[in-house]
C-alpha positions in Angstrom: -0.1 0.0 0.0 1.4 3.5 -0.8 0.4 7.0 0.2 0.3 10.4 -1.4 1.7 13.6 -0.1 -1.9 14.6 0.9 -1.8 11.8 3.5 1.0 13.6 5.5 4.8 13.4 5.2 6.0 11.2 2.4 7.4 7.9 3.6 11.1 7.2 3.0 12.1 3.9 1.5 13.0 2.7 4.9 9.7 3.6 6.4 7.8 2.2 3.4 9.5 -1.2 3.9 8.1 -1.3 7.5 4.6 -0.3 6.4 4.3 -2.8 3.5 5.0 -6.0 5.4 2.1 -8.5 5.6 0.1 -8.9 8.8 1.7 -12.2 9.7 5.3 -10.8 9.6 7.4 -11.1 12.8 9.0 -7.7 12.5 11.6 -6.0 14.7 12.3 -2.3 13.7 15.3 -0.5 15.2 14.4 3.2 15.1 16.9 5.8 16.2 15.9 9.1 17.8 13.8 11.3 15.7 13.5 8.9 12.7 9.7 9.2 12.3 8.8 6.1 14.3 5.3 7.3 15.3 4.3 8.3 11.8 5.7 5.0 10.5 3.6 3.1 13.1 0.5 5.0 12.2 1.0 4.1 8.6 1.7 0.6 9.4 -1.7 0.3 11.3 -3.5 1.9 8.5 -2.0 -0.5 5.9 -2.9 -3.5 8.1 -6.5 -2.4 8.5 -7.1 -0.9 5.0 -5.2 -3.4 2.8 -6.8 -3.6 -0.7 -6.7 -7.4 -0.5 -9.6 -8.6 1.7 -7.5 -11.6 2.7 -4.8 -9.4 4.0 -6.9 -6.7 5.7 -7.3 -6.9 9.5 -10.3 -5.6 11.5 -9.4 -2.8 13.9 -10.3 -5.0 16.8 -7.7 -7.6 15.7 -4.8 -5.1 16.4 -3.3 -4.8 19.9 -1.2 -1.6 20.2 0.8 -1.1 23.4 3.0 1.8 24.5 4.6 3.0 27.8 3.1 6.4 28.4 -0.1 8.4 28.1 1.9 11.0 26.1 2.9 8.3 23.6 -0.6 7.0 23.4 -2.1 10.5 22.9 0.4 11.2 20.1 -0.4 7.9 18.3 -4.1 8.6 18.6 -3.7 12.1 17.3 -1.6 11.0 14.3 -4.2 8.3 13.6 -6.9 10.9 13.5 -4.9 13.0 11.0 -3.4 10.4 8.8 -5.1 7.1 9.6 -7.9 6.8 7.1 -8.6 3.2 8.0 -7.2 2.8 11.5 -9.3 5.3 13.4 -11.0 2.6 15.4 -7.7 1.0 16.5 -7.4 1.2 20.3 -3.9 2.3 21.5 -3.2 1.5 25.3 -0.5 1.6 27.8 0.7 -1.7 29.1 -0.8 -1.0 32.5 -4.2 -0.1 31.0 -4.4 -3.2 28.8 -3.4 -5.5 31.6 -6.2 -4.1 33.8 -8.7 -4.4 31.0 -7.6 -8.0 30.4 -8.1 -8.9 34.0 -11.5 -7.3 34.3 -12.7 -9.3 31.1 -11.2 -12.6 32.3 -12.1 -12.3 36.0 -14.7 -9.6 36.4 -15.2 -10.3 40.1 -11.6 -9.7 41.0 -10.6 -6.6 43.0 -8.1 -5.4 40.5 -8.3 -1.7 41.1 -7.0 -2.4 44.7 -3.7 -3.7 43.2 -0.6 -1.7 42.3 0.5 -1.3 38.7 3.2 -3.9 39.1 0.8 -6.4 40.8 -1.7 -6.0 38.0 1.0 -6.6 35.4 2.1 -9.8 37.1 -1.5 -11.0 37.5 -2.1 -10.4 33.8 0.9 -12.5 32.9 -0.5 -15.3 35.0 -3.8 -14.8 33.4 -2.4 -15.0 29.8 -0.5 -18.2 30.7 -3.9 -19.7 31.8 -5.7 -18.7 28.6 -7.3 -15.4 29.4 -6.7 -14.1 25.9 -9.7 -16.2 24.9 -11.9 -14.1 27.3 -11.2 -10.8 25.4 -14.5 -9.3 23.9 -12.8 -9.2 20.4 -10.8 -12.5 20.8 -7.0 -12.9 20.8 -5.3 -10.3 18.8 -4.0 -11.1 15.2 -1.2 -8.6 15.1 0.6 -7.0 18.1 2.4 -3.6 17.9 4.8 -2.7 20.8 6.5 0.6 20.9 9.8 1.4 22.9 10.7 -2.4 23.3 14.1 -1.4 24.6 12.5 -0.5 27.9 10.7 -3.7 28.3 12.2 -4.9 31.6 11.0 -6.8 34.7 7.2 -7.5 34.9 6.3 -5.8 31.6 9.0 -7.9 29.7 7.6 -11.1 31.2 4.0 -10.1 30.2 4.9 -9.4 26.6 6.9 -12.5 26.3 4.1 -14.5 27.7 1.7 -12.8 25.2 3.7 -13.5 22.2 4.5 -17.1 23.3 0.7 -17.7 23.6 0.0 -16.2 20.1 3.0 -17.7 18.5 1.2 -19.9 15.9 -1.5 -17.3 14.9 -0.1 -13.8 15.3 2.2 -11.4 13.6 3.9 -8.6 15.4 5.8 -5.2 14.9 8.2 -4.3 17.6 9.9 -1.0 17.6 12.7 0.3 19.7 16.2 1.7 20.1 18.7 0.2 22.5 20.5 3.7 22.8 17.4 5.0 24.5 16.9 2.3 27.1 16.5 4.2 30.4 14.3 1.9 32.5 16.9 -0.5 33.8 16.2 0.7 37.3 12.9 -1.2 37.4 14.7 -4.6 37.4 14.5 -6.0 40.8 16.2 -9.4 40.1 20.0 -9.1 40.5 20.8 -11.8 38.0 18.4 -10.2 35.4 19.9 -6.8 36.1 23.4 -8.1 35.5 22.3 -9.5 32.2 19.9 -6.6 31.2 21.4 -5.2 28.1 18.9 -5.9 25.2 17.4 -8.7 27.2 14.0 -8.6 25.5 15.6 -8.1 22.0 17.8 -11.2 22.5 14.7 -13.2 23.5 13.0 -12.1 20.3 15.9 -13.0 18.1 16.2 -16.4 19.7 12.6 -17.2 19.9 11.9 -16.2 16.2 15.2 -17.0 14.7 13.7 -18.7 11.7 11.3 -15.9 10.5 12.2 -12.7 12.2 12.5 -9.8 9.9 14.8 -6.9 11.1 14.6 -3.5 9.6 16.0 0.0 10.5 15.0 3.6 10.5 18.1 5.8 10.4 17.2 9.2 9.0 16.6 11.9 11.7 13.7 14.2 11.0 13.4 15.8 14.5 16.6 17.8 14.7 16.6 20.7 12.4 19.7 22.6 13.6 23.4 21.5 14.1 22.9 22.2 18.0 19.9 19.8 18.0 21.9 17.2 16.1 24.9 17.4 18.5 24.5 13.9 20.1 23.2 12.0 17.1 26.5 10.8 15.7 27.1 8.9 18.9 23.8 7.0 18.8 25.2 3.7 17.2 28.0 3.7 19.8 25.4 4.1 22.7 23.4 1.4 21.2 26.3 -1.0 21.3 27.3 -0.4 25.0 26.0 -3.8 26.1 28.1 -5.7 23.5 31.3 -3.6 23.8 34.4 -6.0 23.8 36.3 -3.8 26.5 33.3 -4.0 28.9 30.0 -2.0 29.2 31.2 0.3 32.0 34.4 1.3 30.3 32.7 2.0 27.1 29.8 3.8 28.7 32.1 6.0 30.9 34.0 7.1 27.6 30.7 7.9 25.9 29.3 9.7 28.8 32.4 12.0 28.9 32.1 12.5 25.1 28.5 13.5 25.4 29.2 15.8 28.3 32.0 17.4 26.4 29.6 18.0 23.4 27.1 19.5 25.8 29.8 21.8 27.4 30.4 23.2 23.9 26.7 24.4 23.7 25.5 27.8 25.1 25.3 28.2 28.8 22.0 29.9 29.5 23.0 30.8 33.0 21.8 30.0 36.6 18.2 29.8 37.4 18.6 32.7 39.8 19.9 35.1 37.0 17.4 37.6 35.7 18.5 37.0 32.1 17.9 33.2 32.4 14.5 33.7 33.9 13.4 36.3 31.3 14.6 34.0 28.5 12.6 31.1 29.8 9.5 33.3 30.1 9.9 34.5 26.6 11.1 31.4 24.7 8.8 30.8 21.6 7.3 27.3 21.2 7.8 24.5 23.7 10.7 24.2 26.0 11.8 21.5 28.5 14.2 21.7 31.4 15.4 18.1 31.7 16.7 16.8 35.2 18.4 13.6 35.9 16.1 12.7 38.8 13.0 13.8 40.7 15.0 15.6 43.4 16.4 18.0 40.9 13.0 18.5 39.2 11.4 19.4 42.5 14.1 22.0 43.3 14.1 23.5 39.8 10.2 23.8 39.8 10.3 25.5 43.2 12.9 28.0 42.0 10.8 28.8 39.0 7.7 29.2 41.1 9.5 31.5 43.4 10.5 33.7 40.5 7.0 33.6 39.0 7.9 31.6 35.9 4.8 29.7 34.6 5.5 26.0 33.9 4.4 22.5 34.6 6.2 19.8 36.6 5.8 16.6 34.5 4.0 13.8 36.3 5.0 10.2 36.8 4.3 8.0 33.8 2.0 6.0 36.0 -0.1 9.0 37.1 -3.3 9.1 35.1 -5.6 11.8 36.5 -9.1 11.6 35.1 -10.1 15.1 33.7 -12.4 17.0 36.1 -15.0 17.5 33.4 -16.0 13.8 33.6 -17.3 14.4 37.1 -19.2 17.5 35.9 -20.7 15.6 33.0 -21.9 12.8 35.4 -23.3 15.4 37.9 -25.2 17.3 35.3 -26.9 14.4 33.5 -29.8 12.4 34.8 -30.0 10.1 31.8 -28.8 6.6 31.5 -27.1 7.2 28.1 -25.5 10.1 26.3 -25.7 10.8 22.5 -22.8 12.8 21.1 -24.8 15.9 20.7 -25.8 15.9 24.4 -22.2 15.2 25.5 -21.0 18.2 23.5 -23.9 20.3 24.9 -22.8 19.4 28.5 -19.1 20.0 27.8 -19.9 23.4 26.3 -21.3 24.4 29.7 -18.2 23.5 31.6 -14.9 25.4 31.6 -12.6 22.9 29.8 -8.7 22.8 29.9 -7.1 24.7 27.0 -6.6 22.5 23.9 -9.4 20.0 24.8 -10.4 18.4 21.5 -14.1 17.3 21.6 -13.7 15.0 18.6 -11.0 13.1 20.4 -13.2 13.0 23.5 -16.0 11.2 21.6 -13.6 9.0 19.6 -12.0 7.7 22.8 -15.2 7.4 25.0 -17.3 5.8 22.3 -15.5 2.4 22.4 -14.7 2.5 26.0 -18.2 3.3 27.3 -20.3 2.1 24.5 -24.1 2.4 25.1 -26.9 0.0 24.0 -28.2 2.4 21.4 -26.4 3.3 18.3 -24.0 6.3 18.8 -24.5 6.6 22.6 -22.5 6.4 25.8 -23.6 4.3 28.7 -23.4 6.6 31.8 -22.9 3.7 34.2 -20.0 2.3 32.1 -18.5 5.9 32.1 -18.7 5.9 35.9 -17.0 2.5 36.1 -14.1 3.8 33.9 -13.4 6.3 36.6 -13.9 3.9 39.6 -11.9 1.1 38.1 -9.1 3.4 36.9 -9.6 2.4 33.2 -10.3 5.8 31.8 -8.8 6.0 28.3 -5.1 6.9 28.5 -5.2 9.5 25.8 -7.8 11.6 27.6 -5.9 11.6 30.9 -5.6 15.3 32.1 -3.2 17.0 29.8 0.0 19.0 30.8 -0.3 21.8 28.2 2.3 24.2 29.6 4.7 25.7 27.1 7.5 25.3 29.7 7.9 21.9 31.5 10.3 20.7 34.1 10.8 17.0 33.7 13.1 14.1 34.5 14.8 12.5 31.6 12.7 9.3 32.1 9.5 11.3 32.0 10.5 12.9 28.7 10.9 9.6 26.8 9.3 9.6 23.4 8.6 13.4 23.5 10.1 16.3 21.6 10.4 20.0 22.3 11.4 23.0 20.2 14.0 23.8 22.9 15.7 21.7 25.6 17.7 23.0 28.5 19.8 20.4 30.4 21.3 20.6 33.8 25.0 20.1 33.4 25.8 16.5 34.5 28.8 15.6 36.8 31.6 13.7 35.3 31.6 9.9 35.8 34.3 10.3 38.3 32.2 12.7 40.4 29.2 10.4 40.1 31.3 7.4 41.3 32.2 9.5 44.5 28.5 10.0 45.2 27.1 6.6 44.4 28.6 3.2 45.5 26.8 1.2 42.8 26.7 3.7 39.9 25.1 2.3 36.7 27.5 3.9 34.2 25.7 2.6 31.0 22.3 4.0 32.3 24.0 7.5 32.9 25.4 7.4 29.3 22.0 6.4 27.8 20.1 9.0 29.9 22.3 11.7 28.8 22.0 10.7 25.2 18.1 10.6 25.5 18.2 14.1 27.0 20.3 15.5 24.3 18.1 14.1 21.5 14.8 15.6 22.6 15.4 19.0 21.0 14.0 20.1 17.5 15.9 23.4 17.3 17.9 24.6 20.3 19.9 22.8 23.0 21.2 24.7 26.0 22.8 23.9 29.4 22.4 25.5 32.9 24.3 24.8 36.2 22.5 22.2 38.3 20.9 23.7 41.4 22.1 22.8 44.9 20.2 19.8 46.2 22.5 18.8 49.1 19.8 19.5 51.7 17.0 17.5 49.9 17.3 14.0 51.2 15.4 10.7 50.5 13.5 9.0 53.3 13.9 5.4 52.1 11.0 3.8 54.0 8.5 6.0 52.2 10.5 6.9 49.1 9.7 10.6 49.8 12.2 13.5 49.5 12.4 15.7 52.6 14.2 18.9 53.5 17.2 18.4 55.9 18.5 21.5 57.6 21.9 21.2 59.1 21.7 21.5 63.0 24.6 22.4 65.4 23.7 19.5 67.9 22.5 16.9 65.4 23.1 16.1 61.7 19.7 17.2 60.3 16.4 18.7 61.3 13.4 17.8 59.0 12.1 21.1 57.7 9.8 20.1 54.7 8.6 17.1 52.9 7.6 16.1 49.4 3.8 16.1 48.6 2.4 14.2 45.6 -0.5 12.4 44.0 -2.7 10.7 46.5 -2.0 13.1 49.3 -5.5 14.7 49.2 -8.3 12.6 50.6 -10.9 11.4 48.0 -13.1 9.3 50.2 -15.6 12.2 50.5 -16.0 15.5 48.6 -14.5 18.7 50.0 -16.8 20.2 52.6 -19.1 17.2 52.7 -21.8 17.0 53.6 -22.3 20.8 54.6 -21.5 22.7 51.4 -20.0 20.2 49.0 -21.8 21.8 46.0 -20.3 25.2 46.8 -16.8 23.5 47.2 -17.2 21.9 43.7 -18.1 25.3 42.2 -15.1 27.0 43.9 -12.7 24.3 42.4 -14.1 24.8 38.9 -14.2 28.6 39.0 -11.2 29.5 41.0 -8.5 26.8 41.2 -6.0 26.5 38.3 -2.8 24.4 37.9 0.2 26.1 39.4 -1.8 27.8 42.1 -0.2 27.9 45.6 -1.8 25.8 48.2 -1.0 25.1 51.9 -1.6 22.2 54.3 -2.6 23.7 57.7 -2.9 21.8 60.9 -6.6 21.2 61.8 -6.3 19.2 65.1 -3.7 18.9 67.9 -4.0 15.1 68.3 -2.9 12.4 65.8 -5.4 10.3 64.1 -3.8 7.1 65.1 -0.6 5.6 66.7 1.4 6.0 63.5 -0.4 9.0 61.9 -0.2 12.7 62.1 -3.2 14.9 63.1 -5.5 16.1 60.3 -4.4 18.8 57.8 -6.8 20.9 55.8 -5.7 22.0 52.3 -6.2 25.7 51.8 -6.3 27.8 48.5 -6.3 31.5 49.1 -7.6 30.9 52.6 -10.5 28.7 51.4 -10.5 25.0 52.4 -10.6 22.8 49.3 -9.6 19.4 50.7 -7.9 17.4 53.5 -4.7 15.4 53.8 -5.2 11.7 53.0 -4.5 8.8 55.3 -1.5 7.8 53.2 0.0 11.4 53.7 -0.7 11.4 57.4 1.0 8.0 57.9 4.0 8.9 55.9 4.4 12.3 57.4 4.6 10.4 60.8 7.2 8.1 59.3 9.3 10.9 58.0 9.3 12.9 61.3 9.6 10.0 63.8 13.3 9.5 64.0 13.5 7.4 67.1 11.3 5.4 69.4 11.4 8.1 72.1 11.4 11.0 69.8 8.6 13.6 70.5 7.2 15.0 67.3 6.2 18.7 67.0 3.8 18.8 64.2 4.3 21.6 61.7 1.4 24.3 61.9 1.7 24.6 58.1 3.2 23.0 55.0 3.7 25.7 52.5 5.3 25.8 49.0 2.8 23.3 47.5 1.2 23.8 44.1 -2.0 22.5 42.2 -1.0 20.0 39.7 -4.5 19.7 38.3 -8.1 19.0 39.2 -9.2 15.5 38.7 -12.4 13.3 38.8 -12.4 10.8 41.6 -14.7 8.0 42.6 -16.0 7.3 46.1 -19.2 5.8 47.3 -22.4 6.6 45.6 -23.9 7.3 49.1 -21.2 9.9 49.9 -21.9 11.7 46.6 -25.7 11.6 47.2 -25.4 12.8 50.8 -23.3 15.8 49.5 -25.8 16.6 46.9 -23.6 15.7 44.0 -25.7 13.0 42.3 -25.6 9.3 43.1 -22.8 8.4 40.7 -20.2 8.8 43.5 -17.9 10.8 41.3 -16.7 14.4 42.1 -13.8 16.9 41.6 -10.7 16.8 43.8 -7.4 18.8 43.6 -4.2 16.9 42.9 -1.1 18.7 44.4 2.7 18.4 44.3 5.9 20.0 45.2 8.4 19.9 48.1 6.9 21.8 51.1 8.3 23.8 53.8 7.4 23.5 57.5 6.2 26.4 59.7 6.1 25.5 63.3 4.7 27.2 66.4 7.0 30.2 67.5 9.4 29.1 70.2 9.4 25.4 69.4 12.4 24.2 67.4 12.3 20.4 66.5 15.8 19.1 66.2 15.8 15.7 64.6 18.9 13.7 63.7 
C-alpha cells in the first residue's frame, strides 16, 4: 500500500519497507531518535486495516497496540486521527491499561483496582498463561504492535513475552525500539536479570523467532533541524552498542558519557536559574521548552525555584499517574439520563470550563468504544462511571499538561520532543562514582543521550541547582528537607507532597457545602496555584499517623490530607522510638497540579448533593513543602 503527499509526510524507503510487510510478519524495527517512528507506526496500522486485498486486511479490533506512556498514546491517537484513514478505530493503550482491561474481562469479580500497577501486570501475565486471551471481547489479537521495546524490563517484559508465546502460531507482530534510549533498567529487581539486562528482550525475540524474524532499521533523523539539536546523534550507534562492547560495558559507557558531556559543554550556557537574564529567557522562549533533570529531586528543586521567580511551567508527572479530567465528574453530575448521545455530550461539555486544547472530537472517539451504550451512537453513563472507579479511563484523555515550559526528569520525557531543551550540566563519571557506591554507568550514558536528542531546534545547558539538603526517606520513598543543625546532623524542615496526598473518600466540605466547594474548584482553582496544608487538630489520628491537615487555597478549604500522607508524614518525622514530634502548623510551597475526577461511594456523593454516581472533583497537588512550626518550638531531629 502506498500513500500520497496529501496523507502527510511522504514515507522514506526505509519507512515504506516497514509499512508494506504483511500482517503475519514477525517484524523488529530499530528506530533511532527522531526517525519518524510514530508516523511509520500509524501508516503501518492503516496499511494492516485498510489493505486492498480482503484476505490481508485486518479488523481494527484484531490489532493490539501497546506503549509505555499516556503522552505516547495520545500522540499515536492524534496521528491516527490526522493520517489514519482506515485505522481510526484502533485502540492504543499503555501496558498497565491493557493489563487491567484483560483482568476485568477474564475475571470480572476480581478486585483489580486495589492492586498496584506492578501487581496487575504480574496478575495479567499469569492470566495470559492460563488462557485469558480467549476471554477478550474481540478475541485474541491477530497482530501486536509494541513501542519502545528497549525499555521492556521486569514484569512488563515477562507479560509481553508470555503474550507473544501464547500467540506464536497465529499472530504477527511489529516491535519498535532503540537500545540507545533504554533508560528503565532501574525497574529490574532481580540481581541476575539486572546483571544481564542489556537488550534482554531483544535477545529473547531474536532467539525465539530465529527462523522467520525480519529486522529493519530507520536511520534518517527528522526531528533535529539545527546543528545544535543534532549534537549527540553521531554517537547513537555507539550508545546502542554499549552492552556488547568488547572492552566492557562500564568502560565504554564511561567514555561515551564523557564524550556526550564534552559536546554539551560546547553548547551555550543559559546561566543559573537565579539570573534575571535566564528567567526572562525562559519566560519569553517561543514554542515548547523543557528543562530536563536527571532525577525527581532536581526536578522538584528546579520547579520550586521557577515558582518563586514567577515563571509559569508544569512539573511533569510520573508516567503511572493518570488523573481523570475534572470535566468527567461534571458531566456525570449534570446528566440524569442513562445514556448520552454525542450531541448531548457536546452540549454538556460546552457548559463546563474545559482545559485549553481539549479536543471534543478526540473525547468522543475515545469514549465511544470505552463506554459504548446499547443504542447506536450513545455512551452508557454507568460504564462511564466505572471507567473512573476502576481506573480504566482512556489513557489518551488523561488530564493534559499543556504548559509551554515543562520541568521533567529524563525518564518522563521519553518519546517526547520539544522546540528547545535545557539540560542541567551533569557531573563527570568520576564525580558520580564518588557520590554513588553502585553507579550504573551505562544508564547514565543512555540517559544523557536521550536528554540531548529531545530538541528540535535549540539545546542549552544550565548549572545544576544545589540539592544537598534534599534527602530521601527510604522507607516511604519521599524527599524531605534536611536543615543542618549544630547539635545533630539534620532537622526535618519540609517534605515532598505528591499524587494521592489529598483525601478522595468524600467530597471537600461534605456534607455541609460540597456543592459550593465543587463550584469553587471549577471557577477559582488552576494548575500552578499555591496551596498550603494547615494543621486542623492537635492530636494524631492514630498511633502512627499525624493529626489532620486541611488543604487551603487563598484561605479557602478545598480538601484534606489523605491517610497515606498522614502516615508517611509520621514516618518521616519519627526519627527514634522516644522522639517527640512537634507537628508543623503549616506545610507551604505546594502547588496545584490539576483538578481530577475521583470515585468514592455513591452514598457519599448523594449525601453531599452531587448525584448518586459517586464521582466528584478533587485537587491533585505536588511540590516539596516547607514546615512552619509554632513560634518558640524548634524540633531538632537527627
